[in-house]
C-alpha positions as CSV (number, residue, x, y, z in Angstrom):
1,M,4.9,-38.2,58.2
2,R,2.4,-39.4,55.6
3,I,3.0,-42.2,53.2
4,L,1.1,-43.5,50.2
5,L,1.3,-47.2,49.6
6,V,0.2,-48.4,46.1
7,E,0.2,-52.2,46.3
8,D,-2.3,-54.7,44.8
9,E,-1.3,-57.6,47.0
10,K,-3.7,-56.8,49.8
11,S,-2.2,-59.0,52.5
12,L,1.3,-57.5,51.9
13,A,-0.2,-54.0,51.8
14,E,-1.9,-54.6,55.2
15,T,1.2,-56.0,56.8
16,V,3.3,-53.0,55.6
17,R,0.6,-50.6,56.6
18,R,0.5,-52.0,60.2
19,G,4.2,-52.1,60.5
20,L,4.7,-48.5,59.3
21,S,1.8,-47.3,61.5
22,G,3.7,-48.8,64.4
23,E,6.7,-46.8,63.4
24,G,4.6,-43.6,63.7
25,F,3.8,-43.0,60.0
26,V,0.3,-42.2,58.7
27,V,-0.3,-44.6,55.8
28,D,-2.9,-44.4,53.0
29,V,-3.3,-47.6,51.0
30,V,-4.7,-48.1,47.5
31,H,-4.6,-51.2,45.4
32,D,-4.5,-50.1,41.7
33,G,-2.5,-47.7,39.6
34,V,-5.3,-45.3,38.6
35,T,-6.4,-44.7,42.2
36,G,-2.7,-44.4,43.2
37,L,-2.1,-41.6,40.6
38,W,-5.3,-39.8,41.8
39,A,-4.2,-40.0,45.4
40,A,-0.7,-38.8,44.6
41,T,-2.1,-35.9,42.7
42,E,-4.8,-34.9,45.2
43,N,-2.8,-35.3,48.5
44,P,0.6,-34.2,49.9
45,Y,2.8,-37.2,50.9
46,D,6.3,-37.4,52.3
47,V,7.1,-40.7,50.4
48,I,5.2,-42.8,47.9
49,L,5.7,-46.6,47.9
50,L,4.8,-47.8,44.4
51,D,4.4,-51.3,43.3
52,L,5.5,-52.1,39.7
53,M,2.9,-54.6,38.6
54,L,-0.5,-52.9,39.2
55,P,-4.0,-53.4,37.8
56,G,-5.5,-50.4,35.9
57,M,-2.2,-48.6,35.3
58,H,1.4,-50.0,35.4
59,G,3.7,-48.6,38.1
60,Y,6.0,-47.1,35.5
61,A,3.1,-45.3,33.9
62,V,2.0,-43.9,37.3
63,L,5.5,-42.7,38.0
64,K,5.9,-41.1,34.5
65,E,2.5,-39.3,34.8
66,M,3.4,-38.1,38.3
67,R,6.6,-36.5,37.1
68,E,4.9,-35.0,34.1
69,R,2.4,-33.4,36.4
70,Q,5.4,-32.0,38.4
71,I,4.6,-34.1,41.5
72,W,8.1,-34.4,43.0
73,T,7.3,-36.5,46.1
74,P,10.1,-39.1,46.6
75,V,9.0,-42.5,45.1
76,M,10.3,-45.9,46.1
77,M,9.4,-48.7,43.6
78,L,8.5,-52.0,45.2
79,T,8.7,-55.0,42.8
80,A,9.3,-58.7,42.6
81,K,11.2,-58.1,39.4
82,D,14.9,-58.0,40.1
83,G,17.0,-56.9,37.2
84,E,19.4,-54.2,36.2
85,Y,17.2,-53.2,33.3
86,D,14.1,-52.7,35.5
87,Q,16.0,-50.6,37.9
88,T,17.4,-48.4,35.1
89,D,13.9,-47.9,33.8
90,A,12.6,-46.8,37.2
91,F,15.4,-44.3,37.8
92,D,15.2,-42.9,34.3
93,L,11.5,-42.2,34.9
94,G,12.2,-40.4,38.1
95,A,12.2,-43.0,40.9
96,D,14.3,-42.2,44.0
97,D,14.8,-45.8,45.3
98,Y,14.0,-49.4,44.3
99,L,13.3,-52.3,46.7
100,T,12.9,-55.9,45.5
101,K,10.4,-58.2,47.1
102,P,10.7,-60.0,49.5
103,F,12.3,-57.2,51.5
104,S,13.3,-56.7,55.1
105,F,10.9,-54.4,57.0
106,L,13.8,-52.8,58.8
107,V,15.5,-52.0,55.5
108,L,12.2,-50.6,54.2
109,V,11.9,-48.3,57.2
110,A,15.5,-47.2,57.0
111,R,15.2,-46.3,53.3
112,I,11.9,-44.5,53.8
113,R,13.6,-42.3,56.5
114,A,16.5,-41.7,54.2
115,L,14.1,-40.5,51.5
116,I,12.4,-38.2,53.9
117,R,15.7,-36.7,55.0
118,R,16.7,-36.2,51.4
119,G,13.4,-34.5,50.6
120,A,11.9,-33.9,47.1
121,P,14.4,-34.5,44.3
122,E,13.8,-31.3,42.5
123,R,12.1,-28.0,43.2
124,P,9.6,-27.4,40.3
125,V,9.9,-24.1,38.5
126,N,7.2,-21.6,39.3
127,L,4.5,-21.1,36.6
128,A,3.8,-17.5,35.5
129,V,1.2,-16.1,33.1
130,G,1.4,-12.3,33.1
131,S,1.1,-11.1,36.7
132,L,-0.3,-14.5,37.9
133,V,2.3,-16.7,39.5
134,L,1.9,-20.3,40.8
135,D,4.4,-22.1,43.0
136,P,3.7,-25.9,42.7
137,L,5.9,-26.7,45.7
138,K,4.4,-24.3,48.2
139,R,0.9,-24.7,46.5
140,A,0.8,-20.9,46.5
141,V,-0.8,-18.5,44.0
142,T,-0.3,-14.7,43.7
143,R,-1.4,-12.0,41.3
144,A,0.9,-8.9,41.2
145,G,2.2,-10.0,44.6
146,T,-1.3,-10.4,46.2
147,E,-1.9,-13.9,47.6
148,I,-4.9,-15.8,46.3
149,T,-6.4,-18.7,48.3
150,L,-7.6,-21.6,46.3
151,T,-9.1,-25.0,47.1
152,A,-7.2,-28.1,46.1
153,R,-9.5,-28.6,43.0
154,E,-9.2,-24.9,42.0
155,F,-5.4,-25.2,42.4
156,G,-5.3,-28.3,40.2
157,L,-7.4,-26.6,37.5
158,L,-5.4,-23.4,37.5
159,T,-2.1,-25.4,37.4
160,Y,-3.4,-27.2,34.2
161,L,-4.5,-23.9,32.6
162,M,-1.1,-22.3,33.4
163,R,0.7,-25.1,31.8
164,H,-1.1,-24.3,28.6
165,P,-1.1,-20.5,28.5
166,G,-2.8,-19.0,25.5
167,E,-4.1,-22.4,24.4
168,I,-7.7,-23.5,24.1
169,V,-8.4,-26.4,26.4
170,S,-11.7,-28.3,26.2
171,K,-13.9,-29.4,29.1
172,A,-13.0,-33.0,28.3
173,E,-9.3,-32.3,28.4
174,I,-9.7,-30.6,31.8
175,L,-11.7,-33.5,33.2
176,D,-9.1,-36.0,32.0
177,N,-6.2,-34.1,33.6
178,V,-7.7,-32.5,36.7
179,W,-10.5,-34.8,37.9
180,D,-10.3,-38.4,39.2
181,P,-10.6,-40.9,36.3
182,A,-13.4,-42.5,38.2
183,F,-15.4,-39.3,38.3
184,E,-18.9,-39.9,36.9
185,G,-20.3,-36.4,36.8
186,G,-20.8,-34.3,33.7
187,E,-18.6,-31.7,32.1
188,N,-20.7,-28.9,33.7
189,V,-18.6,-29.3,36.8
190,V,-15.7,-27.7,34.8
191,E,-17.9,-24.7,34.0
192,V,-18.6,-24.3,37.7
193,Y,-15.0,-24.4,38.8
194,I,-14.0,-22.0,36.0
195,G,-16.5,-19.6,37.5
196,Y,-14.9,-20.1,40.9
197,L,-11.4,-19.3,39.5
198,R,-12.6,-16.2,37.7
199,R,-14.0,-14.8,40.9
200,K,-10.6,-15.3,42.6
201,I,-7.9,-14.6,40.0
202,D,-9.6,-12.0,37.8
203,A,-12.6,-10.2,39.3
204,P,-10.8,-8.7,42.3
205,F,-8.1,-7.3,40.0
206,G,-10.5,-5.9,37.3
207,L,-9.2,-8.5,34.7
208,A,-10.7,-11.0,32.4
209,T,-7.8,-13.3,31.6
210,L,-9.7,-16.6,31.9
211,G,-11.9,-16.5,28.8
212,T,-14.5,-18.8,27.2
213,V,-14.0,-19.8,23.6
214,R,-17.6,-20.7,22.6
215,G,-18.1,-24.3,21.6
216,M,-14.4,-25.1,22.2
217,G,-13.3,-24.5,25.8
218,Y,-11.3,-22.0,27.8
219,R,-8.1,-20.0,27.4
220,L,-5.9,-18.3,30.0
221,A,-4.2,-15.2,28.7
222,A,-1.6,-12.9,30.3
223,G,-2.9,-10.1,32.4
């Protein structure tokens, strides 16, 4: 079982990591909200432990963005703030559990195992644009019933395009929503991956649904 721990208090993070590793979990640790969101977007996890007060991006903002991106991994909020209002906010934004610091390690493990048994809180609806269908949960893509194999980055790019069917999306918008915020490369990388997608979702089927709008960006049409 793989866990993402997003905690800026490094000594606590290391203590929790070692303890969970001893329980048989594989634990990835990051120390700020921006990196936490990137890790949650790029990798499959069974549970995410998310601190509330984080540098770079507040825990609530990370959680909200995750759910907007249809990342349904169970999330347990970890926070020193103990109040009914804070817990209500967390659950309204899509948290699955809430644990106040300091906490018992045995309680933490028990509640992680409960979240794993419960599984993801909601199965996301499949995305469809014409004969192209994307299943966010299974990370599967088909065109007219034929399976299409994509890399993680290609899948992320296609997901973003399919959430905006018929709309023109710029390279800058794609970079902001698909690539790591710390990415320092140029916008040309988007053009490269658009080419990769075309060779997989259009060319084998004799279609040209992923078009370029000169000077503006790209548009995915039904086909």
